[in-house]
C-alpha angles and dihedrals in degrees: 000000000000101000092175096050108135093007115113116243107249095208091048091054093047093051092052093045089056092047089052092049091051091049092050094047089049093052093049090047091050093049092047090049094051091047089054093050094044105031120180112269115268107243118245118242124221122186108213117213123224115227125211096206126049115256114227110211112243102144092250110140091181099054122122093254092066101034097100096035112105115228129222119226124222108225110148118095125203122203119353119006109241123233090240118042113210117216108232128181134171137197127198135191140163148200133177093291110028148035109219124205133175128179127198119194127187099203152156134203091038114181129169125173107152114096098161120100109245090015122130094289089153091072090062128071091289146156126214139198120200117183143168109216096179107081089196093057109035092168091064108083150158124231117204112187127184129179121219089268094058102254109142140209123192133184138165123219132197130180117224119177089348094304123114117232115195130198124191111220120237122254096245088060096044095052089061086075105088109219136181131185138188095223133063122264094255123039110182132172095037124259106241097181128082112288136164119213136177139202122195131180146154125224117207110232089216088062092058092047087059092066104023148023106265127203096217112242111252138135109301096018117128129207127175123232150135136222120218143188120202143171126172109160100049127083092261106051118186146154118214129179136191097211111041117252121210101219131122092223132033111285127148095183096090108115089174086073099045117129126243116265109198117192113218 
């Protein structure tokens, strides 16, 4: 007579329960160990100066308006390291009406062929500023990209249910951003020799408020953002960031890795 037929074996169940617990513990330990060995990048911090007088964009890095403003330096490469490493820096300031940004790049192999607003300026020798102006929603962000000839592209991105939704801004909005550059609109063929170029612009805060909630810049306010240098169509392609991005392939659209922008 098989008295235990259909009744689970108690010792068997206990054995497999212990085995499952050990497996789960090992998995948790492995994840923790990998996280400790590859921690998320620590975001960079930039203290943004307030200016008392408006800054008129003229692509002059050395003018008095910027003299006391500390720059950030872009040092992190994504993807393959280029043979020649450009030296890229940016400065940022603000007042009640504008966000001011200027880039200076000590470069070679400079090329620029896009002259259409919202065209693929990121393929040219270009600089980019990505920023989240709503402190309550740091994953919602703008990207303002300009090639060395001053042609811009601008988009706004929001995350809904974990998916990014992107909207390219219309030309009549983008042209409200005053911009000045030290190079002509088109640079082709590329300039292989050493050259320093600058891009300077000011973004109206009112323009941002048209598309997003904005935590008004003031002492103690924090935004998130990142500064980038890029080139794809020249003979020295590269992707450089200010705040490090934890991605296996070049990708600037990672708001989780934006740096901290602290208004003073």
